[in-house]
C-alpha positions as CSV (number, residue, x, y, z in Angstrom):
1,M,-0.1,0.0,0.0
2,S,0.9,3.6,-0.5
3,F,1.3,5.7,2.7
4,S,1.1,8.9,0.5
5,K,-1.6,10.5,-1.3
6,P,0.6,12.2,-4.4
7,N,-0.9,14.4,-6.9
8,R,-3.9,15.7,-5.3
9,S,-4.9,17.5,-1.9
10,L,-7.2,20.4,-0.5
11,A,-3.9,21.4,0.7
12,T,-2.8,22.7,-2.8
13,K,-6.2,22.7,-4.2
14,T,-5.6,20.3,-6.7
15,R,-7.5,17.1,-7.5
16,L,-7.9,14.2,-9.9
17,R,-10.4,13.6,-12.9
18,T,-10.8,9.9,-11.6
19,P,-10.5,10.1,-8.1
20,D,-11.4,6.4,-8.0
21,S,-9.2,5.2,-10.5
22,C,-5.4,6.3,-9.9
23,S,-2.1,5.0,-10.0
24,P,-1.0,4.8,-5.9
25,F,2.4,5.7,-6.4
26,S,2.3,8.4,-9.0
27,G,-1.1,9.6,-8.2
28,M,-2.3,10.3,-11.5
29,C,-5.3,9.2,-13.1
30,S,-5.2,5.8,-14.3
31,V,-6.2,7.3,-17.8
32,C,-4.8,10.6,-18.3
33,L,-7.0,12.3,-20.9
34,L,-6.4,14.8,-23.5
35,G,-8.3,17.7,-23.2
36,C,-8.3,17.9,-19.4
37,P,-7.6,21.4,-18.1
38,G,-5.2,20.1,-15.6
39,T,-6.9,20.0,-11.9
40,C,-3.8,17.6,-10.7
41,E,-1.1,18.7,-8.9
42,I,0.8,18.0,-12.3
43,G,-1.3,20.1,-14.3
44,Q,-1.5,23.3,-11.9
45,S,2.5,23.0,-11.5
46,A,2.5,23.2,-15.4
47,L,0.3,26.4,-14.8
48,K,1.6,28.2,-11.8
49,G,4.8,26.4,-11.4
50,R,6.6,27.0,-8.0
51,E,3.6,28.3,-6.3
52,V,2.1,24.8,-6.0
53,L,4.9,23.8,-4.0
54,Y,2.7,25.3,-0.9
55,P,-0.3,24.7,0.7
56,Q,-3.1,27.3,-0.4
57,P,-4.3,30.0,0.3
58,F,-1.4,31.5,1.8
59,G,-1.8,33.6,4.5
60,S,-4.9,32.3,6.3
61,I,-4.4,28.4,6.9
62,T,-2.3,26.3,9.0
63,A,-1.4,22.8,7.1
64,G,-0.4,19.4,8.3
65,A,0.5,16.0,6.4
66,E,-1.7,13.7,4.9
67,K,0.8,10.7,4.8
68,D,-0.6,8.1,6.9
69,Y,2.6,6.8,8.7
70,P,3.2,3.1,9.5
71,I,2.9,3.5,13.1
72,D,1.5,6.6,14.9
73,Y,0.4,6.5,18.8
74,S,-3.3,5.0,17.9
75,H,-1.0,2.2,17.6
76,F,-0.7,2.2,21.5
77,N,-3.5,1.8,23.9
78,I,-3.7,3.2,27.5
79,M,-3.7,0.5,30.4
80,G,-6.2,0.8,33.3
81,T,-6.4,-0.9,36.4
82,T,-9.1,-1.7,39.1
83,T,-6.4,-1.4,42.2
84,G,-4.9,0.9,44.0
85,A,-3.8,4.6,43.4
86,Y,-0.6,6.4,43.1
87,G,-0.2,9.8,44.3
88,I,-3.4,9.9,46.3
89,D,-5.0,7.3,48.9
90,A,-6.9,4.4,47.4
91,D,-10.2,6.0,48.4
92,S,-13.0,6.1,46.3
93,D,-14.2,9.3,48.0
94,K,-10.5,10.6,47.4
95,A,-9.0,9.4,44.1
96,I,-11.8,11.1,41.8
97,F,-10.2,12.2,38.7
98,P,-10.8,16.3,39.4
99,A,-7.9,15.2,42.1
100,V,-5.6,14.6,39.7
101,N,-2.5,17.1,39.3
102,V,-1.4,17.9,36.0
103,E,1.1,20.6,36.8
104,T,4.7,20.3,36.2
105,E,7.6,22.7,36.0
106,I,10.8,23.3,33.5
107,G,14.7,24.5,34.3
108,A,17.9,23.4,35.2
109,G,18.1,25.4,38.3
110,S,16.3,26.0,41.2
111,D,14.1,28.8,39.9
112,K,11.8,26.8,38.0
113,I,9.0,27.9,35.5
114,K,5.9,26.5,36.9
115,L,3.2,25.1,34.5
116,K,-0.3,24.5,35.2
117,V,-0.5,22.0,32.4
118,P,1.9,19.4,30.4
119,I,1.3,21.3,27.4
120,I,3.3,24.1,25.6
121,F,2.9,25.9,22.9
122,P,5.7,26.0,20.3
123,G,7.0,28.6,18.0
124,Q,4.7,30.8,15.8
125,G,6.9,33.0,13.6
126,S,6.3,35.6,11.2
127,T,3.4,33.8,9.2
128,F,0.3,35.9,8.6
129,V,-2.1,33.7,10.3
130,A,0.2,33.6,13.4
131,K,0.4,37.3,13.5
132,D,-3.1,37.9,12.9
133,N,-4.2,35.5,15.6
134,W,-1.3,36.0,18.3
135,E,-3.1,38.3,20.7
136,G,-5.8,35.0,21.0
137,F,-2.7,32.3,20.8
138,A,-0.7,33.9,23.3
139,G,-3.2,35.5,25.3
140,G,-4.7,32.2,25.6
141,A,-1.3,30.4,26.7
142,A,-1.3,33.0,29.6
143,L,-4.7,32.0,30.7
144,V,-3.8,28.6,30.5
145,G,-0.7,29.1,32.4
146,T,2.1,27.6,30.3
147,V,5.0,28.4,27.9
148,V,4.4,30.0,24.2
149,T,7.5,30.8,21.9
150,V,7.7,33.4,19.5
151,G,8.8,31.9,16.5
152,E,11.3,33.0,13.9
153,N,11.6,36.1,11.8
154,V,9.3,38.2,13.7
155,C,11.5,41.2,13.7
156,A,12.6,41.1,10.5
157,M,9.2,40.6,8.8
158,D,8.2,43.8,10.9
159,P,7.8,46.7,8.4
160,N,7.9,49.3,11.5
161,S,11.5,47.4,13.1
162,V,14.4,49.9,13.6
163,I,17.7,48.4,12.5
164,E,20.9,50.0,13.3
165,N,24.1,49.2,12.2
166,G,22.6,45.5,11.5
167,R,20.9,45.3,14.6
168,V,17.4,45.3,15.9
169,V,16.9,48.3,18.4
170,E,12.9,48.4,18.6
171,S,10.3,46.1,16.8
172,P,6.7,47.3,17.7
173,D,5.3,43.7,16.4
174,L,7.7,41.5,19.1
175,R,6.9,44.0,21.9
176,K,3.0,43.4,21.0
177,R,3.6,39.9,21.0
178,V,5.5,40.0,24.5
179,E,2.8,42.4,25.8
180,D,-0.2,39.9,24.5
181,F,1.2,37.3,26.6
182,R,2.0,39.4,29.8
183,R,-1.8,41.0,29.9
184,Y,-2.7,37.7,31.4
185,Y,0.3,36.2,32.9
186,N,-0.8,34.7,36.2
187,G,2.5,33.4,37.6
188,Y,2.6,30.2,35.6
189,G,4.5,29.8,32.3
190,T,6.3,32.4,30.3
191,I,6.8,33.8,26.8
192,A,10.0,32.7,25.0
193,V,11.6,34.2,21.7
194,Q,13.0,31.8,19.2
195,A,16.0,32.7,16.7
196,N,17.1,31.6,13.3
197,V,20.0,32.3,11.4
198,E,19.0,35.6,10.6
199,D,17.5,36.5,13.9
200,T,20.7,35.7,15.7
201,K,22.6,38.1,13.2
202,L,20.2,40.7,13.9
203,G,20.4,40.2,17.6
204,V,16.9,39.4,18.1
205,Q,16.9,37.7,21.4
206,E,19.3,40.2,22.9
207,Y,16.8,43.0,22.2
208,A,14.2,40.8,23.7
209,I,16.1,40.3,26.9
210,E,17.6,43.5,27.1
211,K,14.7,46.1,26.0
212,L,11.5,43.8,26.5
213,G,12.5,42.0,29.6
214,V,12.1,38.5,28.2
215,E,13.7,35.6,30.3
216,A,13.4,32.7,28.3
217,V,15.1,32.5,24.7
218,E,15.0,29.5,22.5
219,I,17.9,28.4,20.2
220,K,16.1,26.7,17.1
221,W,17.5,23.9,14.8
222,G,15.4,23.4,11.9
223,Q,11.6,22.4,12.4
224,G,9.6,19.3,12.0
225,A,7.8,20.0,9.0
226,K,10.6,20.9,7.1
227,D,14.4,21.0,6.7
228,I,14.9,24.5,5.0
229,G,14.4,28.0,6.4
230,G,11.1,29.4,6.6
231,E,9.2,31.0,3.7
232,V,6.4,33.6,3.5
233,K,5.4,35.2,0.3
234,L,5.8,39.0,-0.3
235,P,3.0,40.7,-2.2
236,T,4.6,44.3,-3.0
237,L,8.0,45.1,-4.5
238,E,8.9,47.3,-1.6
239,R,8.2,44.6,1.0
240,A,10.8,42.4,-1.4
241,L,13.5,45.2,-1.8
242,Q,13.2,45.8,2.4
243,L,13.7,42.2,3.3
244,K,16.6,41.5,1.0
245,K,18.0,44.7,2.6
246,R,17.4,42.7,6.1
247,G,19.7,39.7,5.2
248,Y,16.9,37.6,3.4
249,I,17.2,35.3,0.4
250,V,14.2,36.9,-2.1
251,L,13.2,35.1,-5.1
252,P,13.3,36.4,-7.8
253,D,15.4,39.0,-7.1
254,P,13.6,42.1,-6.6
255,E,17.0,44.4,-7.5
256,D,17.0,42.9,-11.0
257,P,15.5,45.9,-13.6
258,E,13.8,42.9,-15.5
259,V,12.6,41.1,-12.7
260,Q,10.9,44.7,-11.5
261,D,9.7,45.4,-14.8
262,A,7.9,41.9,-15.0
263,F,6.1,42.4,-11.9
264,N,5.3,45.8,-12.5
265,K,3.5,44.1,-15.6
266,G,1.8,41.5,-13.8
267,L,3.6,39.0,-14.9
268,F,3.9,37.3,-11.4
269,K,2.3,38.7,-8.1
270,E,4.2,37.7,-5.3
271,F,8.2,37.4,-4.3
272,E,9.2,34.5,-1.9
273,R,11.2,35.1,1.3
274,H,13.5,32.5,2.5
275,S,15.4,31.9,5.7
276,R,18.9,30.5,5.5
277,L,20.1,26.8,6.6
278,G,21.3,26.8,10.1
279,M,24.9,25.0,10.6
280,V,25.3,23.2,13.8
281,D,28.5,22.2,15.3
282,E,29.4,21.8,19.0
283,E,31.6,24.6,19.6
284,S,29.4,27.5,18.1
285,F,26.3,26.0,20.1
286,H,28.3,26.5,23.7
287,N,29.2,29.7,22.4
288,R,25.8,30.6,21.7
289,V,24.5,29.6,25.0
290,E,27.1,31.5,26.7
291,Q,26.4,34.4,24.7
292,L,22.8,34.4,25.8
293,R,23.6,33.9,29.5
294,K,26.1,36.9,29.7
295,A,23.3,38.9,27.7
296,G,20.9,38.1,31.0
297,A,19.0,35.0,29.5
298,K,17.5,33.2,32.5
299,Y,16.4,30.4,30.9
300,I,17.9,28.7,27.4
301,F,15.7,26.5,25.3
302,L,16.7,24.4,22.4
303,K,14.1,23.2,19.8
304,T,15.2,20.5,17.2
305,G,13.2,19.5,13.8
306,A,12.9,15.9,12.6
307,Y,16.3,15.4,11.5
308,R,18.5,12.1,11.3
309,P,19.2,10.1,14.2
310,A,22.7,11.8,14.7
311,D,21.4,15.1,14.7
312,L,18.9,14.1,17.5
313,A,21.9,12.5,19.4
314,R,23.7,15.9,18.9
315,A,20.7,17.9,20.4
316,V,20.4,15.7,23.4
317,K,24.2,15.6,24.3
318,Y,24.7,19.1,23.6
319,A,21.4,20.2,25.5
320,S,22.8,17.9,28.6
321,D,26.2,19.3,28.5
322,N,25.3,22.9,28.5
323,K,22.3,22.7,30.8
324,I,19.3,23.5,28.7
325,D,16.5,24.3,30.3
326,L,14.2,23.1,28.0
327,L,14.5,20.7,24.9
328,T,11.8,20.4,22.4
329,V,11.4,17.7,19.8
330,D,9.4,18.1,17.1
331,G,8.7,15.1,15.1
332,A,7.7,15.0,11.3
333,G,4.0,15.6,9.7
334,G,3.0,18.8,10.8
335,G,3.7,22.6,9.7
336,T,1.9,25.8,11.2
337,G,3.5,28.0,8.5
338,M,4.5,27.9,5.0
339,S,6.1,24.3,4.7
340,P,6.2,22.9,1.2
341,W,3.5,20.4,0.8
342,R,5.4,17.3,-0.5
343,M,8.5,18.1,2.2
344,M,5.8,18.3,4.8
345,N,4.4,14.8,3.5
346,E,7.9,12.8,2.7
347,W,10.7,14.7,5.1
348,G,11.8,13.4,8.3
349,I,11.5,11.2,11.3
350,P,7.5,10.9,12.2
351,T,6.7,11.5,16.0
352,V,6.6,8.0,17.5
353,Y,9.9,7.1,15.8
354,I,11.8,10.0,16.8
355,E,10.2,9.8,20.5
356,S,11.4,6.2,20.6
357,L,14.8,7.3,19.6
358,L,14.7,10.1,22.0
359,Y,14.1,7.7,24.8
360,D,17.1,5.6,23.9
361,Y,19.3,8.3,23.6
362,L,18.4,9.7,27.1
363,S,18.3,6.8,28.7
364,R,21.6,6.0,28.0
365,L,22.7,9.5,29.2
366,A,21.3,9.0,32.2
367,A,22.6,5.7,32.8
368,K,26.1,7.9,32.9
369,G,24.6,10.0,35.6
370,A,24.5,13.2,33.0
371,Y,22.4,15.9,33.5
372,I,18.8,15.4,31.5
373,P,16.9,18.7,30.6
374,T,13.2,18.8,30.6
375,V,12.4,17.4,27.7
376,A,9.2,18.3,25.3
377,I,7.8,16.0,22.1
378,A,5.9,17.9,19.5
379,G,4.4,16.8,16.3
380,G,0.7,16.6,15.4
381,F,-0.7,16.4,19.0
382,T,-4.4,17.8,19.6
383,L,-6.1,15.6,22.2
384,E,-5.8,14.2,25.8
385,D,-5.2,10.6,24.6
386,H,-2.3,12.1,22.4
387,V,-0.8,13.8,25.7
388,F,-1.1,10.7,27.9
389,K,0.6,8.7,25.5
390,A,3.4,10.8,24.4
391,L,4.3,11.2,28.1
392,A,4.0,7.5,28.8
393,L,6.2,6.9,25.7
394,G,9.0,9.2,26.7
395,A,8.6,8.3,30.6
396,P,10.2,9.4,32.6
397,Y,12.0,12.3,30.6
398,V,9.2,13.7,28.5
399,K,7.4,15.9,30.7
400,L,5.6,18.0,28.0
401,V,3.5,18.0,24.7
402,G,4.1,20.4,22.3
403,F,0.4,21.8,20.8
404,G,1.3,23.9,17.5
405,R,-1.7,23.8,15.0
406,S,-4.3,23.1,17.3
407,P,-4.3,26.0,20.0
408,M,-3.7,28.2,16.9
409,T,-7.1,26.5,15.3
410,A,-9.0,27.2,18.5
411,A,-7.9,30.7,18.6
412,M,-9.1,31.7,15.0
413,V,-12.2,29.6,15.6
414,G,-13.0,32.0,18.8
415,R,-12.1,35.2,16.8
416,T,-14.7,33.9,13.8
417,N,-17.4,32.9,15.9
418,A,-17.2,36.0,17.6
419,D,-17.3,37.9,14.7
420,L,-20.2,36.3,13.4
421,Y,-22.1,37.0,16.6
422,R,-21.4,40.6,16.5
423,Q,-22.8,40.5,13.1
424,G,-25.8,38.8,14.2
425,K,-25.2,35.6,12.1
426,L,-25.1,32.9,14.9
427,N,-27.6,30.9,16.1
428,T,-26.8,31.1,19.7
429,K,-28.6,31.8,22.9
430,A,-25.5,33.8,24.1
431,N,-26.0,37.3,25.5
432,S,-22.3,38.4,24.9
433,V,-19.5,37.0,23.2
434,E,-17.6,35.7,26.3
435,E,-20.9,33.4,26.8
436,L,-20.1,31.4,23.5
437,F,-17.4,30.0,25.5
438,A,-17.9,27.1,28.0
439,G,-14.6,28.0,29.7
440,S,-15.5,31.5,30.4
441,I,-17.4,30.4,33.6
442,K,-14.0,29.4,34.9
443,L,-12.1,32.5,33.9
444,I,-15.4,34.7,35.4
445,E,-14.6,33.2,39.0
446,Q,-10.9,34.1,38.6
447,Y,-11.2,37.7,36.9
448,G,-14.6,38.6,37.4
449,K,-17.1,39.3,34.3
450,E,-16.0,42.7,33.2
451,E,-12.4,41.7,33.1
452,V,-13.4,38.6,30.9
453,S,-15.7,40.7,29.0
454,K,-12.6,42.6,27.5
455,M,-10.5,39.2,26.9
456,P,-9.8,38.5,23.2
457,P,-12.4,35.9,22.0
458,G,-9.5,33.8,21.1
459,A,-8.0,33.9,24.2
460,I,-10.9,32.6,25.9
461,A,-11.2,30.0,23.2
462,V,-7.8,28.5,23.5
463,Y,-8.5,28.6,27.3
464,T,-11.7,26.6,27.0
465,Y,-10.1,23.8,24.4
466,I,-7.1,23.4,26.7
467,D,-9.5,23.0,29.5
468,R,-11.4,20.1,27.8
469,V,-8.1,18.7,27.0
470,V,-6.9,18.7,30.8
471,A,-10.2,17.4,32.0
472,G,-10.0,14.4,29.4
473,L,-5.9,13.9,30.5
474,Q,-7.2,13.7,34.5
475,Q,-9.8,11.0,33.7
476,L,-7.5,9.0,31.3
477,M,-5.0,9.2,34.4
478,A,-7.5,8.5,37.1
479,G,-8.3,5.5,34.9
480,A,-5.0,4.3,35.2
481,R,-4.9,5.2,38.9
482,K,-2.1,7.8,38.3
483,F,-2.8,11.1,40.2
484,S,0.3,13.3,39.4
485,L,2.1,13.3,36.2
486,K,5.6,11.8,37.6
487,Y,3.5,8.5,37.9
488,I,3.2,7.7,34.6
489,T,5.4,4.8,33.2
490,R,5.6,3.4,29.7
491,D,3.7,0.2,31.2
492,D,0.7,2.6,31.2
493,I,0.7,1.7,27.3
494,A,0.3,-1.3,25.4
495,A,1.3,-1.9,22.0
496,L,-1.3,-3.3,19.6
497,T,1.0,-4.6,17.1
498,P,4.4,-6.4,17.3
499,E,5.8,-4.2,14.8
500,A,4.5,-1.0,17.3
501,A,6.1,-2.8,19.9
502,R,9.6,-3.5,18.4
503,I,9.9,0.2,17.1
504,S,9.0,1.6,20.7
505,G,10.2,-1.1,23.2
506,I,6.7,-0.9,24.7
507,K,5.2,-4.4,25.5
508,Y,2.9,-5.7,23.0
509,I,-0.4,-6.0,24.4
510,M,-0.6,-9.8,24.7
511,D,2.5,-9.6,26.7
512,V,1.3,-7.1,29.3
513,D,0.9,-8.4,32.9
514,K,2.3,-11.7,32.0
515,E,4.1,-12.3,35.6
516,V,1.4,-11.0,37.5
517,V,-1.3,-13.1,35.8
518,D,1.0,-16.2,36.4
519,D,0.9,-15.2,40.2
520,I,-2.7,-14.4,40.2
521,L,-3.6,-17.7,38.7
522,K,-1.4,-20.0,40.3
């Protein structure tokens, strides 16, 4: 069978003429007919060229891979029990699911970052969809009490940034993004600022530390969705020229007179801005960590993408040697921004596989007595069972799960429904925008009705969504009799197939509890 679906996808607005009859590997219609206008990816590429590399419509979507990997988290089931309780008295009146504690913390030193939930929001950068929905996304993270990361390229993409001698001295966009989080900061979580090659050259993280008071910064090695740098589309010649001047690769070259003439004639409508590839080596990584600490960074994170196993080993070892506060590993398959569509589907190590390798590498370091950083796994997670399984598969090292696309979806849905309500286009009994969201009841208890009425609808929506996930996680943990996150182990899940067991090291479901069963039946 083919795990992929080439040559057609809603993501690229392409389809087959004969969807029920196609060649599985090529993705072409079984019979390609002369006279077809070319609705498939081949046909659209013949007309639009490289535009069809990317999910559409640009600027108003997030995208995730359609590839159906051989093993994913559905190949594991959570194991419950009827006896005992961990972290609470084995008493039916006490061991109830609301009593499950899902708080955790991050940090290499004694001054930890406390989190209300084992879920973080990894980097969302300069894409239009992130910028337009940031208030809800970051505000929601603050209400939830977790970590949110400002992704790459924000300062350079800010048309109002002030750059002097090749360094950022002011960025209204980055300043606003930090303030959007701090407005509802409640003592839990933090906001981190990420940097890629261009950001590092521009001194973005130093600016964030020194001028904005940001305590946490994140070094970035690539992305889960792509091995190249980030891309965006630029609709004007002025923006293309500005971003080339700020150090980006801009295609076609906006300084070329023939390119300018073609753009002005309407022969093409958008430029592409690309980031550079990062080049990792141990010494430069160590030096960068030291630079950030000297600049005043209180917490330093590292995020790596779905690179080959040797690069994962480098990330684990370098994070250990440099006492990084948080290591986030992003599995293949997702992408909140402008990842090329085929790359999203066909590049990198899928999440179950990379987390299984991650567990192995961390175990080997732990056996030597090495420092183990707080570790988060990301790559397509959306619901409570995903969180439980990811924590169990990586236990005791993986303590956090990254939600990228899903809280952004919640923020967009909240904003959309609020707009529809104000326009009188929503069939609802709600008497106010905040009444659209079930989670507003708990927020009103904490902040009061007047304050909640001023909150961005997207933030209330993100809070409501994560509150649902947390309640579901508490129920799953209670069923496994684990009343605190630290009690979750690899034995709390079972592999449904021998192949899933082989890859992960998790017991095949028919082998679970064999010794205990023998004792019971003896």
